PDB file of N, CA, C and O in Angstrom:
ATOM      1  N   UNK A   1      -4.168  19.652   4.584  1.00  0.00           N
ATOM      2  CA  UNK A   1      -3.825  18.463   4.948  1.00  0.00           C
ATOM      3  C   UNK A   1      -3.353  17.763   6.010  1.00  0.00           C
ATOM      4  O   UNK A   1      -2.729  16.721   5.812  1.00  0.00           O
ATOM      5  N   UNK A   2      -3.572  18.214   7.219  1.00  0.00           N
ATOM      6  CA  UNK A   2      -4.208  18.177   8.618  1.00  0.00           C
ATOM      7  C   UNK A   2      -5.368  17.037   7.976  1.00  0.00           C
ATOM      8  O   UNK A   2      -5.250  15.820   7.833  1.00  0.00           O
ATOM      9  N   UNK A   3      -6.794  18.163   7.583  1.00  0.00           N
ATOM     10  CA  UNK A   3      -8.814  17.353   7.211  1.00  0.00           C
ATOM     11  C   UNK A   3      -7.903  16.032   7.132  1.00  0.00           C
ATOM     12  O   UNK A   3      -7.792  15.322   8.132  1.00  0.00           O
ATOM     13  N   UNK A   4      -7.014  15.596   5.488  1.00  0.00           N
ATOM     14  CA  UNK A   4      -6.589  14.452   5.418  1.00  0.00           C
ATOM     15  C   UNK A   4      -5.982  13.302   6.089  1.00  0.00           C
ATOM     16  O   UNK A   4      -6.473  12.175   6.149  1.00  0.00           O
ATOM     17  N   UNK A   5      -5.060  13.620   6.503  1.00  0.00           N
ATOM     18  CA  UNK A   5      -4.564  13.034   8.423  1.00  0.00           C
ATOM     19  C   UNK A   5      -5.407  12.233   8.698  1.00  0.00           C
ATOM     20  O   UNK A   5      -5.233  11.016   8.762  1.00  0.00           O
ATOM     21  N   UNK A   6      -6.893  13.099   8.982  1.00  0.00           N
ATOM     22  CA  UNK A   6      -7.721  12.687  10.495  1.00  0.00           C
ATOM     23  C   UNK A   6      -8.340  11.540   9.195  1.00  0.00           C
ATOM     24  O   UNK A   6      -8.245  10.359   9.529  1.00  0.00           O
ATOM     25  N   UNK A   7      -8.743  11.707   8.259  1.00  0.00           N
ATOM     26  CA  UNK A   7      -9.621  10.861   7.673  1.00  0.00           C
ATOM     27  C   UNK A   7      -8.857  10.058   7.486  1.00  0.00           C
ATOM     28  O   UNK A   7      -9.464   9.009   7.270  1.00  0.00           O
ATOM     29  N   UNK A   8      -7.928   9.936   7.443  1.00  0.00           N
ATOM     30  CA  UNK A   8      -7.329   7.951   7.046  1.00  0.00           C
ATOM     31  C   UNK A   8      -7.046   7.711   7.891  1.00  0.00           C
ATOM     32  O   UNK A   8      -7.047   6.495   8.084  1.00  0.00           O
ATOM     33  N   UNK A   9      -6.651   8.474   8.900  1.00  0.00           N
ATOM     34  CA  UNK A   9      -6.583   8.200  10.265  1.00  0.00           C
ATOM     35  C   UNK A   9      -7.561   7.101  10.557  1.00  0.00           C
ATOM     36  O   UNK A   9      -7.387   5.895  10.732  1.00  0.00           O
ATOM     37  N   UNK A  10      -8.863   8.008  10.561  1.00  0.00           N
ATOM     38  CA  UNK A  10     -10.204   7.360  11.061  1.00  0.00           C
ATOM     39  C   UNK A  10     -11.033   6.093   9.867  1.00  0.00           C
ATOM     40  O   UNK A  10     -12.069   5.435   9.966  1.00  0.00           O
ATOM     41  N   UNK A  11     -10.066   6.189   8.886  1.00  0.00           N
ATOM     42  CA  UNK A  11     -10.651   4.773   7.582  1.00  0.00           C
ATOM     43  C   UNK A  11      -9.872   3.629   8.184  1.00  0.00           C
ATOM     44  O   UNK A  11     -10.286   2.474   8.275  1.00  0.00           O
ATOM     45  N   UNK A  12      -8.511   4.148   8.650  1.00  0.00           N
ATOM     46  CA  UNK A  12      -7.766   3.125   9.597  1.00  0.00           C
ATOM     47  C   UNK A  12      -8.155   2.629  10.416  1.00  0.00           C
ATOM     48  O   UNK A  12      -8.191   1.399  10.378  1.00  0.00           O
ATOM     49  N   UNK A  13      -8.687   3.403  11.678  1.00  0.00           N
ATOM     50  CA  UNK A  13      -9.522   2.545  12.765  1.00  0.00           C
ATOM     51  C   UNK A  13     -10.427   1.864  12.348  1.00  0.00           C
ATOM     52  O   UNK A  13     -10.274   0.669  12.604  1.00  0.00           O
ATOM     53  N   UNK A  14     -11.513   2.165  11.689  1.00  0.00           N
ATOM     54  CA  UNK A  14     -12.495   1.813  11.261  1.00  0.00           C
ATOM     55  C   UNK A  14     -12.262  -0.174  10.070  1.00  0.00           C
ATOM     56  O   UNK A  14     -13.016  -1.124   9.863  1.00  0.00           O
ATOM     57  N   UNK A  15     -11.159   0.090   9.755  1.00  0.00           N
ATOM     58  CA  UNK A  15     -11.042  -0.856   8.916  1.00  0.00           C
ATOM     59  C   UNK A  15     -10.238  -1.696   9.903  1.00  0.00           C
ATOM     60  O   UNK A  15     -10.229  -2.910   9.699  1.00  0.00           O
ATOM     61  N   UNK A  16      -9.613  -1.250  10.869  1.00  0.00           N
ATOM     62  CA  UNK A  16      -8.951  -2.200  12.083  1.00  0.00           C
ATOM     63  C   UNK A  16      -9.977  -2.638  12.416  1.00  0.00           C
ATOM     64  O   UNK A  16     -10.409  -3.588  11.763  1.00  0.00           O
ATOM     65  N   UNK A  17     -10.547  -2.267  13.238  1.00  0.00           N
ATOM     66  CA  UNK A  17     -12.258  -2.717  13.685  1.00  0.00           C
ATOM     67  C   UNK A  17     -13.117  -4.191  13.355  1.00  0.00           C
ATOM     68  O   UNK A  17     -13.644  -5.039  14.075  1.00  0.00           O
ATOM     69  N   UNK A  18     -12.955  -4.010  11.835  1.00  0.00           N
ATOM     70  CA  UNK A  18     -13.521  -4.567  10.936  1.00  0.00           C
ATOM     71  C   UNK A  18     -12.818  -5.885  10.220  1.00  0.00           C
ATOM     72  O   UNK A  18     -13.177  -6.720   9.389  1.00  0.00           O
ATOM     73  N   UNK A  19     -11.470  -5.587  11.093  1.00  0.00           N
ATOM     74  CA  UNK A  19     -10.484  -7.170  10.180  1.00  0.00           C
ATOM     75  C   UNK A  19      -9.268  -6.583   9.198  1.00  0.00           C
ATOM     76  O   UNK A  19      -8.079  -6.898   9.162  1.00  0.00           O
ATOM     77  N   UNK A  20     -10.118  -5.484   8.313  1.00  0.00           N
ATOM     78  CA  UNK A  20      -9.264  -5.431   7.083  1.00  0.00           C
ATOM     79  C   UNK A  20      -8.252  -4.527   7.435  1.00  0.00           C
ATOM     80  O   UNK A  20      -8.170  -3.362   7.822  1.00  0.00           O
ATOM     81  N   UNK A  21      -7.122  -5.951   7.028  1.00  0.00           N
ATOM     82  CA  UNK A  21      -6.001  -5.521   7.624  1.00  0.00           C
ATOM     83  C   UNK A  21      -4.542  -4.635   6.448  1.00  0.00           C
ATOM     84  O   UNK A  21      -3.544  -3.967   6.720  1.00  0.00           O
ATOM     85  N   UNK A  22      -5.189  -5.134   5.116  1.00  0.00           N
ATOM     86  CA  UNK A  22      -4.765  -4.421   3.888  1.00  0.00           C
ATOM     87  C   UNK A  22      -4.979  -3.125   3.995  1.00  0.00           C
ATOM     88  O   UNK A  22      -4.104  -2.381   3.554  1.00  0.00           O
ATOM     89  N   UNK A  23      -5.797  -2.731   4.406  1.00  0.00           N
ATOM     90  CA  UNK A  23      -6.373  -1.591   3.946  1.00  0.00           C
ATOM     91  C   UNK A  23      -5.947  -0.910   5.018  1.00  0.00           C
ATOM     92  O   UNK A  23      -5.209  -0.022   4.592  1.00  0.00           O
ATOM     93  N   UNK A  24      -6.051  -0.841   6.591  1.00  0.00           N
ATOM     94  CA  UNK A  24      -5.964  -0.343   7.487  1.00  0.00           C
ATOM     95  C   UNK A  24      -4.228  -0.061   7.406  1.00  0.00           C
ATOM     96  O   UNK A  24      -3.674   0.736   8.164  1.00  0.00           O
ATOM     97  N   UNK A  25      -3.709  -0.626   6.661  1.00  0.00           N
ATOM     98  CA  UNK A  25      -1.986  -0.536   6.993  1.00  0.00           C
ATOM     99  C   UNK A  25      -2.032   0.321   5.711  1.00  0.00           C
ATOM    100  O   UNK A  25      -1.137   1.152   5.864  1.00  0.00           O
ATOM    101  N   UNK A  26      -2.541   0.496   4.709  1.00  0.00           N
ATOM    102  CA  UNK A  26      -2.346   1.584   3.609  1.00  0.00           C
ATOM    103  C   UNK A  26      -2.763   2.618   4.311  1.00  0.00           C
ATOM    104  O   UNK A  26      -1.853   3.378   4.643  1.00  0.00           O
ATOM    105  N   UNK A  27      -4.290   3.039   4.804  1.00  0.00           N
ATOM    106  CA  UNK A  27      -4.761   4.064   5.449  1.00  0.00           C
ATOM    107  C   UNK A  27      -3.609   4.620   6.347  1.00  0.00           C
ATOM    108  O   UNK A  27      -3.000   5.685   6.255  1.00  0.00           O
ATOM    109  N   UNK A  28      -3.505   3.762   7.097  1.00  0.00           N
ATOM    110  CA  UNK A  28      -2.497   4.072   8.098  1.00  0.00           C
ATOM    111  C   UNK A  28      -1.260   5.205   7.949  1.00  0.00           C
ATOM    112  O   UNK A  28      -0.804   6.143   8.602  1.00  0.00           O
ATOM    113  N   UNK A  29      -0.954   4.361   6.384  1.00  0.00           N
ATOM    114  CA  UNK A  29       0.938   4.312   6.127  1.00  0.00           C
ATOM    115  C   UNK A  29       0.467   5.723   5.242  1.00  0.00           C
ATOM    116  O   UNK A  29       1.472   6.284   4.806  1.00  0.00           O
ATOM    117  N   UNK A  30      -0.543   6.282   4.948  1.00  0.00           N
ATOM    118  CA  UNK A  30      -0.592   7.282   4.351  1.00  0.00           C
ATOM    119  C   UNK A  30      -0.991   8.453   5.356  1.00  0.00           C
ATOM    120  O   UNK A  30      -0.498   9.566   5.174  1.00  0.00           O
ATOM    121  N   UNK A  31      -1.693   8.275   6.201  1.00  0.00           N
ATOM    122  CA  UNK A  31      -2.247   9.252   7.427  1.00  0.00           C
ATOM    123  C   UNK A  31      -1.026   9.693   8.098  1.00  0.00           C
ATOM    124  O   UNK A  31      -1.106  10.758   8.711  1.00  0.00           O
ATOM    125  N   UNK A  32       0.442   8.876   8.093  1.00  0.00           N
ATOM    126  CA  UNK A  32       1.297   9.139   8.895  1.00  0.00           C
ATOM    127  C   UNK A  32       2.456   9.765   8.375  1.00  0.00           C
ATOM    128  O   UNK A  32       3.279  10.391   9.042  1.00  0.00           O
ATOM    129  N   UNK A  33       2.500   9.452   6.448  1.00  0.00           N
ATOM    130  CA  UNK A  33       3.257  10.194   5.648  1.00  0.00           C
ATOM    131  C   UNK A  33       2.478  11.901   5.634  1.00  0.00           C
ATOM    132  O   UNK A  33       3.244  12.837   5.865  1.00  0.00           O
ATOM    133  N   UNK A  34       1.532  12.102   5.462  1.00  0.00           N
ATOM    134  CA  UNK A  34       0.852  13.129   5.640  1.00  0.00           C
ATOM    135  C   UNK A  34       0.572  14.212   6.613  1.00  0.00           C
ATOM    136  O   UNK A  34       0.282  15.400   6.468  1.00  0.00           O
ATOM    137  N   UNK A  35       0.811  13.152   8.056  1.00  0.00           N
ATOM    138  CA  UNK A  35       0.832  13.865   9.085  1.00  0.00           C
ATOM    139  C   UNK A  35       2.485  14.802   9.229  1.00  0.00           C
ATOM    140  O   UNK A  35       2.603  16.015   9.397  1.00  0.00           O
ATOM    141  N   UNK A  36       3.565  13.809   9.101  1.00  0.00           N
ATOM    142  CA  UNK A  36       4.775  13.879   8.855  1.00  0.00           C
ATOM    143  C   UNK A  36       4.899  15.327   8.152  1.00  0.00           C
ATOM    144  O   UNK A  36       5.193  16.344   8.781  1.00  0.00           O
ATOM    145  N   UNK A  37       4.637  15.287   6.762  1.00  0.00           N
ATOM    146  CA  UNK A  37       4.158  16.946   5.770  1.00  0.00           C
ATOM    147  C   UNK A  37       4.189  17.212   6.563  1.00  0.00           C
ATOM    148  O   UNK A  37       5.271  17.436   7.106  1.00  0.00           O
ATOM    149  N   UNK A  38       2.997  17.377   7.196  1.00  0.00           N
ATOM    150  CA  UNK A  38       2.150  18.631   7.893  1.00  0.00           C
ATOM    151  C   UNK A  38       3.498  19.101   8.415  1.00  0.00           C
ATOM    152  O   UNK A  38       4.223  20.030   8.060  1.00  0.00           O
ATOM    153  N   UNK A  39       3.628  18.084   9.467  1.00  0.00           N
ATOM    154  CA  UNK A  39       4.367  18.699  10.722  1.00  0.00           C
ATOM    155  C   UNK A  39       6.280  19.414  10.110  1.00  0.00           C
ATOM    156  O   UNK A  39       7.095  20.092  10.735  1.00  0.00           O
ATOM    157  N   UNK A  40       6.330  18.831   8.668  1.00  0.00           N
ATOM    158  CA  UNK A  40       7.524  20.158   7.833  1.00  0.00           C
ATOM    159  C   UNK A  40       7.867  21.001   7.915  1.00  0.00           C
ATOM    160  O   UNK A  40       8.849  21.653   8.273  1.00  0.00           O
ATOM    161  N   UNK A  41       6.164  21.084   7.206  1.00  0.00           N
ATOM    162  CA  UNK A  41       5.573  22.441   6.533  1.00  0.00           C
ATOM    163  C   UNK A  41       5.633  23.385   8.300  1.00  0.00           C
ATOM    164  O   UNK A  41       6.564  24.116   8.639  1.00  0.00           O
ATOM    165  N   UNK A  42       4.452  23.093   9.110  1.00  0.00           N
ATOM    166  CA  UNK A  42       4.453  23.647   9.725  1.00  0.00           C
ATOM    167  C   UNK A  42       5.860  24.584  10.206  1.00  0.00           C
ATOM    168  O   UNK A  42       5.941  25.810  10.120  1.00  0.00           O
ATOM    169  N   UNK A  43       6.933  23.644  10.733  1.00  0.00           N
ATOM    170  CA  UNK A  43       8.061  23.895  11.117  1.00  0.00           C
ATOM    171  C   UNK A  43       8.636  24.813  10.330  1.00  0.00           C
ATOM    172  O   UNK A  43       9.369  25.564  10.975  1.00  0.00           O
ATOM    173  N   UNK A  44       8.570  25.104   8.864  1.00  0.00           N
ATOM    174  CA  UNK A  44       9.635  25.401   7.604  1.00  0.00           C
ATOM    175  C   UNK A  44       8.686  26.733   7.897  1.00  0.00           C
ATOM    176  O   UNK A  44       9.385  27.676   8.267  1.00  0.00           O
ATOM    177  N   UNK A  45       7.171  27.071   7.820  1.00  0.00           N
ATOM    178  CA  UNK A  45       6.694  28.660   7.620  1.00  0.00           C
ATOM    179  C   UNK A  45       6.944  28.877   9.185  1.00  0.00           C
ATOM    180  O   UNK A  45       7.490  29.961   9.395  1.00  0.00           O
ATOM    181  N   UNK A  46       6.682  28.112  10.365  1.00  0.00           N
ATOM    182  CA  UNK A  46       7.160  29.314  11.411  1.00  0.00           C
ATOM    183  C   UNK A  46       8.479  29.411  11.373  1.00  0.00           C
ATOM    184  O   UNK A  46       8.795  30.566  11.660  1.00  0.00           O
ATOM    185  N   UNK A  47       9.638  28.570  11.097  1.00  0.00           N
ATOM    186  CA  UNK A  47      11.679  29.699  10.786  1.00  0.00           C
ATOM    187  C   UNK A  47      11.001  30.471  10.075  1.00  0.00           C
ATOM    188  O   UNK A  47      10.507  31.389  10.730  1.00  0.00           O
ATOM    189  N   UNK A  48      10.699  30.484   8.661  1.00  0.00           N
ATOM    190  CA  UNK A  48      10.598  31.627   7.453  1.00  0.00           C
ATOM    191  C   UNK A  48       9.321  32.644   8.116  1.00  0.00           C
ATOM    192  O   UNK A  48       8.662  33.413   7.417  1.00  0.00           O
ATOM    193  N   UNK A  49       9.212  32.541   8.979  1.00  0.00           N
ATOM    194  CA  UNK A  49       8.229  33.432   9.367  1.00  0.00           C
ATOM    195  C   UNK A  49       8.899  34.296  10.887  1.00  0.00           C
ATOM    196  O   UNK A  49       8.870  35.487  11.196  1.00  0.00           O
ATOM    197  N   UNK A  50       9.253  33.549  11.324  1.00  0.00           N
ATOM    198  CA  UNK A  50      11.056  34.388  13.005  1.00  0.00           C
ATOM    199  C   UNK A  50      12.047  34.949  12.148  1.00  0.00           C
ATOM    200  O   UNK A  50      12.583  35.976  12.565  1.00  0.00           O
ATOM    201  N   UNK A  51      12.524  34.365  10.694  1.00  0.00           N
ATOM    202  CA  UNK A  51      13.781  34.392  11.274  1.00  0.00           C
ATOM    203  C   UNK A  51      13.538  35.596   9.527  1.00  0.00           C
ATOM    204  O   UNK A  51      14.609  35.983   9.058  1.00  0.00           O
ATOM    205  N   UNK A  52      12.239  36.057   8.762  1.00  0.00           N
ATOM    206  CA  UNK A  52      12.195  36.728   7.691  1.00  0.00           C
ATOM    207  C   UNK A  52      11.433  37.606   7.752  1.00  0.00           C
ATOM    208  O   UNK A  52      11.268  38.646   7.114  1.00  0.00           O
ATOM    209  N   UNK A  53      10.697  36.887   9.013  1.00  0.00           N
ATOM    210  CA  UNK A  53       9.628  38.199   8.901  1.00  0.00           C
ATOM    211  C   UNK A  53      10.198  39.652   9.274  1.00  0.00           C
ATOM    212  O   UNK A  53      11.427  39.698   9.325  1.00  0.00           O
ATOM    213  N   UNK A  54       9.630  40.643   9.498  1.00  0.00           N
ATOM    214  CA  UNK A  54       9.619  42.093   9.461  1.00  0.00           C
ATOM    215  C   UNK A  54       9.001  42.364  10.355  1.00  0.00           C
ATOM    216  O   UNK A  54       7.849  41.943  10.456  1.00  0.00           O
ATOM    217  N   UNK A  55       9.885  43.598  11.817  1.00  0.00           N
ATOM    218  CA  UNK A  55       9.300  43.535  12.608  1.00  0.00           C
ATOM    219  C   UNK A  55       8.154  45.028  12.749  1.00  0.00           C
ATOM    220  O   UNK A  55       8.211  45.691  11.714  1.00  0.00           O
ATOM    221  N   UNK A  56       7.412  45.481  13.557  1.00  0.00           N
ATOM    222  CA  UNK A  56       5.910  46.123  13.337  1.00  0.00           C
ATOM    223  C   UNK A  56       6.669  47.010  13.456  1.00  0.00           C
ATOM    224  O   UNK A  56       7.587  47.368  14.195  1.00  0.00           O
ATOM    225  N   UNK A  57       5.657  47.606  11.823  1.00  0.00           N
ATOM    226  CA  UNK A  57       5.555  49.390  11.627  1.00  0.00           C
ATOM    227  C   UNK A  57       5.597  50.305  12.560  1.00  0.00           C
ATOM    228  O   UNK A  57       5.364  49.916  13.704  1.00  0.00           O
ATOM    229  N   UNK A  58       5.818  51.364  12.400  1.00  0.00           N
ATOM    230  CA  UNK A  58       6.653  52.843  13.426  1.00  0.00           C
ATOM    231  C   UNK A  58       5.045  53.153  12.694  1.00  0.00           C
ATOM    232  O   UNK A  58       4.926  52.684  11.562  1.00  0.00           O
ATOM    233  N   UNK A  59       3.817  53.907  13.263  1.00  0.00           N
ATOM    234  CA  UNK A  59       2.888  54.229  12.858  1.00  0.00           C
ATOM    235  C   UNK A  59       3.351  55.634  13.247  1.00  0.00           C
ATOM    236  O   UNK A  59       2.631  56.606  13.020  1.00  0.00           O
TER     237      UNK A  59
END
């Protein structure tokens, strides 16, 4: 997911340099959405692991 956000970010930068405003805006919007989805999934995964994780097993 983060890989797609980075790809769209690079597309937005290239389109911005070339002056393609509509394409740059669309790619930037998609990259932003993917970034926030990634952050939310990361936080949920972190909380789930902290709250629902089992302690170390005794050997």
